[in-house]
Each structure stands twice: as structure tokens, then as C-alpha cells.
ROLUM-149737 format. One record per residue (C-alpha): x, z, y negated; residue number from 1. Coordinates in steps of 0.02 Angstrom, whole numbers, plus 50000, padded with zeros to 5 digits. Last residue first. Layout:
{{X,Z,Y},NUM}
...
// end
This chain:
{{54419,54091,44363},185}
{{54604,54118,44333},184}
{{54565,54286,44252},183}
{{54461,54335,44405},182}
{{54608,54301,44521},181}
{{54726,54400,44409},180}
{{54604,54546,44409},179}
{{54585,54537,44599},178}
{{54774,54536,44622},177}
{{54798,54683,44504},176}
{{54660,54778,44593},175}
{{54741,54742,44760},174}
{{54912,54803,44704},173}
{{54840,54965,44632},172}
{{54734,54993,44787},171}
{{54885,54980,44901},170}
{{54978,55110,44798},169}
{{54828,55226,44806},168}
{{54823,55197,44994},167}
{{55002,55245,45027},166}
{{55015,55399,44916},165}
{{54841,55466,44953},164}
{{54857,55441,45140},163}
{{55028,55524,45145},162}
{{54964,55674,45044},161}
{{54815,55692,45162},160}
{{54930,55686,45314},159}
{{55045,55820,45242},158}
{{54894,55931,45201},157}
{{54826,55906,45376},156}
{{54991,55955,45454},155}
{{55010,56106,45337},154}
{{54837,56172,45387},153}
{{54754,56270,45245},152}
{{54627,56136,45210},151}
{{54506,56149,45062},150}
{{54578,56059,44910},149}
{{54700,55940,44993},148}
{{54571,55902,45128},147}
{{54440,55865,44995},146}
{{54563,55748,44908},145}
{{54594,55663,45075},144}
{{54407,55630,45094},143}
{{54395,55552,44922},142}
{{54555,55452,44946},141}
{{54491,55385,45113},140}
{{54326,55336,45031},139}
{{54421,55244,44896},138}
{{54524,55158,45032},137}
{{54367,55087,45114},136}
{{54294,55035,44947},135}
{{54457,54946,44900},134}
{{54456,54867,45073},133}
{{54285,54792,45039},132}
{{54344,54721,44871},131}
{{54497,54646,44956},130}
{{54391,54567,45092},129}
{{54264,54497,44969},128}
{{54402,54421,44861},127}
{{54492,54340,45007},126}
{{54330,54281,45089},125}
{{54271,54193,44931},124}
{{54087,54174,44967},123}
{{53968,54056,45055},122}
{{53953,54156,45215},121}
{{54054,54315,45226},120}
{{54163,54300,45382},119}
{{54140,54433,45432},118}
{{53980,54538,45423},117}
{{54016,54620,45592},116}
{{54155,54720,45508},115}
{{54016,54807,45415},114}
{{54024,54804,45227},113}
{{54101,54953,45139},112}
{{53986,55071,45045},111}
{{53952,55184,45196},110}
{{54136,55199,45236},109}
{{54132,55382,45278},108}
{{53962,55455,45230},107}
{{53945,55567,45382},106}
{{54092,55671,45322},105}
{{54011,55700,45153},104}
{{54017,55889,45163},103}
{{54127,55944,45307},102}
{{54057,55954,45482},101}
{{54059,56125,45567},100}
{{54215,56189,45648},99}
{{54345,56184,45783},98}
{{54515,56203,45705},97}
{{54636,56060,45688},96}
{{54810,56062,45760},95}
{{54783,56235,45835},94}
{{54826,56164,46005},93}
{{54865,55983,45966},92}
{{54734,55857,46026},91}
{{54651,55826,45857},90}
{{54821,55804,45776},89}
{{54865,55671,45904},88}
{{54704,55576,45865},87}
{{54754,55585,45682},86}
{{54927,55512,45715},85}
{{54858,55372,45824},84}
{{54726,55330,45693},83}
{{54861,55325,45557},82}
{{54971,55209,45658},81}
{{54828,55090,45696},80}
{{54770,55095,45514},79}
{{54944,55054,45448},78}
{{54973,54909,45569},77}
{{54803,54829,45537},76}
{{54814,54861,45350},75}
{{54986,54778,45348},74}
{{54915,54623,45434},73}
{{54772,54618,45308},72}
{{54897,54635,45166},71}
{{54998,54488,45233},70}
{{54838,54384,45246},69}
{{54797,54432,45066},68}
{{54970,54375,45008},67}
{{54953,54214,45110},66}
{{54792,54171,45019},65}
{{54662,54092,45134},64}
{{54580,54229,45236},63}
{{54464,54162,45372},62}
{{54561,54212,45529},61}
{{54611,54382,45454},60}
{{54435,54438,45411},59}
{{54388,54504,45583},58}
{{54552,54597,45611},57}
{{54550,54668,45435},56}
{{54368,54721,45447},55}
{{54396,54798,45620},54}
{{54545,54898,45555},53}
{{54448,54957,45403},52}
{{54306,55015,45516},51}
{{54429,55102,45632},50}
{{54509,55184,45481},49}
{{54341,55253,45423},48}
{{54299,55318,45597},47}
{{54471,55399,45613},46}
{{54450,55473,45439},45}
{{54282,55548,45488},44}
{{54354,55625,45647},43}
{{54506,55693,45553},42}
{{54400,55769,45414},41}
{{54281,55839,45545},40}
{{54423,55928,45633},39}
{{54494,55991,45469},38}
{{54325,56068,45429},37}
{{54251,56100,45257},36}
{{54102,56217,45261},35}
{{53926,56153,45292},34}
{{53821,56151,45136},33}
{{53746,56304,45050},32}
{{53827,56253,44887},31}
{{53966,56383,44888},30}
{{54050,56325,45048},29}
{{54032,56144,44995},28}
{{54148,56180,44849},27}
{{54059,56094,44707},26}
{{54123,55924,44662},25}
{{54226,55910,44503},24}
{{54375,55965,44608},23}
{{54355,55807,44711},22}
{{54358,55694,44560},21}
{{54509,55783,44489},20}
{{54595,55773,44658},19}
{{54564,55587,44671},18}
{{54615,55555,44490},17}
{{54774,55657,44512},16}
{{54813,55562,44672},15}
{{54780,55397,44584},14}
{{54906,55445,44448},13}
{{55033,55505,44577},12}
{{55020,55340,44671},11}
{{55039,55245,44508},10}
{{55193,55347,44459},9}
{{55270,55318,44631},8}
{{55234,55131,44619},7}
{{55306,55126,44443},6}
{{55461,55220,44501},5}
{{55485,55098,44644},4}
{{55462,54950,44527},3}
{{55598,55021,44412},2}
{{55718,55040,44557},1}
// end
């Protein structure tokens, strides 16, 4: 019970950070940039999830720690489910409006290494994979925060809240694991 409350508190904390970071950005509509678009949010998130999925699938054969292998398997399942849900939202009549790209949509996953880079030669594959997935999830939190700020579609808002809750919780676990690994040397 206590662990569940901690996870919920951590997810809320990361959500607040994500929204605070997003609200610090100027509304793209007021900066002369393209307006936010639910359709572009979904398309960019699908691309980001596909990259995370490919990284997990490519890294899985070279990962050593069972905990990291389990996380990679979970990432594969989660990303596949999320992609399917987002593709469904794109197909629904009125599910996501047609519109111009949102600010930053083309930047999805630009900090994360390409799935083609696996396995990383001469490095700790577990650590590199977890660090790459932290970047991938950070980008998802950023885009979800924009959706929470600018979307009026209840389905998109629900999806963005789900992404924030799940991925912020994942990030907390991964950061703890990376910190413990660094402490051990």
C-alpha cells in the first residue's frame, strides 16, 4: 500500500514538473508558430513510441541485468499498446482534428540514440539502454504536457494523463536503478 502511494506521489510530482516545464514555454499560438494539433501530437507520439519499441527490441538480446531485460519487455508491450490506441484515435471521426503541426512535433526523440545503434560497442548496454529510454520518456512527457495544456479533446487529455502517470513512474524506477549502479561503480 505504501509503495503504491509513493508511486502515485512520484507520478504526480513528475506530472507537475512536466506541466510546469510546458507552461514555461510560450503558447505556440502566440509565438507565430504553428498551433497545437491533436493529430500532430498523436503522429509524433506514435513515431516516438516506435523508436522506443525498436530500441527495446534491438537492445533486449544484449541486456545483462534481468531487471533491465524485464523493463525492456514491459516497454515493448506498453509501446505496442499505446501505438495501437493512438492509431485508433487517429481513425475515429472527430477523434483528432485535422490541423497544422504542433510546436516541437518534429523533434520527437531527437536526443535518443537510433535503434540502429544497438548494441552500443564497448559500453554498458544496460546503462546506455536505460539512459536512452529516459530521454525517450522525457520527450513523451514534454509532448503530453503540451497536450494537457492545449488540447480540448477528452480522449487526448485522458491519453496524455495515462502517458504521464505510467512513464513518470517508469522514469523514477530507472533513475533509482542508474543511481544505484553508479554508486556501486
